[in-house]
C-alpha positions as CSV (number, residue, x, y, z in Angstrom):
1,M,0.5,0.0,0.2
2,S,1.2,3.6,-0.6
3,E,2.2,5.8,2.1
4,W,1.4,9.5,2.6
5,I,3.7,11.6,1.0
6,S,4.8,15.1,2.5
7,V,4.6,17.9,0.4
8,K,7.5,19.2,2.2
9,G,9.9,16.6,0.3
10,R,8.4,16.6,-3.3
11,Y,5.1,16.9,-5.9
12,P,3.8,14.4,-7.7
13,E,4.0,14.8,-12.0
14,A,1.7,17.8,-12.8
15,N,-1.6,15.7,-13.8
16,Q,-0.7,12.9,-12.1
17,K,-4.0,11.3,-10.5
18,V,-3.8,11.5,-6.2
19,W,-5.4,11.2,-3.4
20,Y,-4.4,14.2,-1.2
21,F,-4.7,15.3,2.1
22,F,-5.5,18.7,4.0
23,N,-6.3,19.0,7.7
24,I,-9.4,20.8,7.7
25,L,-11.1,19.0,4.8
26,G,-9.9,15.8,4.9
27,V,-8.7,13.0,2.5
28,H,-10.0,13.3,-1.3
29,K,-9.4,11.7,-4.5
30,G,-8.9,14.0,-7.8
31,Q,-5.1,15.2,-9.2
32,F,-2.3,17.9,-8.8
33,Y,-2.5,20.0,-11.4
34,G,0.6,22.0,-11.2
35,F,1.4,25.3,-10.0
36,E,0.3,28.5,-10.3
37,P,3.2,31.6,-10.8
38,C,3.7,34.5,-8.9
39,Y,1.9,37.4,-10.0
40,E,2.2,40.8,-9.0
41,G,-0.4,42.4,-6.7
42,M,-1.1,39.4,-4.8
43,P,-2.0,40.7,-1.6
44,D,0.4,41.2,1.3
45,D,-2.1,40.0,3.9
46,E,-1.0,38.0,6.7
47,E,-4.0,36.3,6.9
48,Y,-3.5,35.4,2.9
49,Q,-1.0,32.8,2.7
50,Y,0.7,33.8,0.0
51,S,1.5,36.9,1.1
52,K,4.5,38.1,-0.7
53,C,4.1,35.4,-3.0
54,K,6.0,33.4,-0.6
55,L,5.7,29.8,-1.0
56,P,5.3,27.7,2.1
57,N,5.3,24.3,0.8
58,C,7.8,24.5,-1.5
59,G,10.4,22.6,1.2
60,L,12.9,20.6,-1.1
61,D,10.9,20.6,-4.0
62,K,13.6,21.9,-6.9
63,N,10.2,22.2,-9.0
64,C,8.5,24.5,-7.1
65,T,7.8,27.3,-9.8
66,G,4.5,28.7,-7.9
67,I,1.3,27.8,-5.6
68,D,0.7,24.0,-5.7
69,V,-2.7,23.6,-6.7
70,F,-4.8,20.3,-6.2
71,G,-8.4,19.4,-7.3
72,G,-11.2,17.0,-7.7
73,D,-14.9,16.7,-8.0
74,S,-14.7,18.6,-3.8
75,G,-13.1,21.5,-5.8
76,V,-9.9,23.1,-6.3
77,L,-6.7,23.7,-3.3
78,S,-4.3,26.2,-3.7
79,G,-1.5,25.6,-1.0
80,D,-3.2,23.9,1.2
81,V,-2.5,20.7,0.7
82,T,0.2,18.6,3.2
83,H,-0.2,15.2,2.4
84,W,-0.1,13.6,-1.1
85,M,-0.3,9.9,-2.5
86,P,-0.4,8.1,-6.2
87,D,-3.6,6.9,-6.8
88,T,-3.4,3.1,-7.9
89,G,-7.0,2.8,-7.4
90,Q,-6.8,1.8,-4.1
91,E,-10.3,2.4,-2.3
92,K,-9.8,5.9,-0.1
93,P,-6.7,5.7,2.4
94,E,-6.9,6.1,5.6
95,P,-5.4,10.1,6.8
96,P,-2.2,10.2,7.8
97,S,-1.1,10.4,10.9
98,L,0.4,13.7,10.9
99,D,2.3,12.9,15.3
100,K,4.1,10.4,13.2
101,D,7.4,11.2,11.0
102,I,6.1,10.9,7.2
103,K,7.9,10.8,4.2
């Protein structure tokens, strides 16, 4: 069975089918659309995660060129997903155990 992968370590390939996780919304099936580039005029507000277009989830992933975008039937998340795993046709996985070190 696949294990959860942190976006702090790496991202899926663009358009890859995945299961993705955001703590508030849980586990969802969809795909990684890729990165939305930074652009001038993004809000400079502490409440807005992309203040001055800082890229908080880039971590070790050298291909991170903007804000990550994951989505599926339940909607789209930009910059919120914390973990993902390849969708290989498996049943909906349990959420990652956030108290453990997840790769």
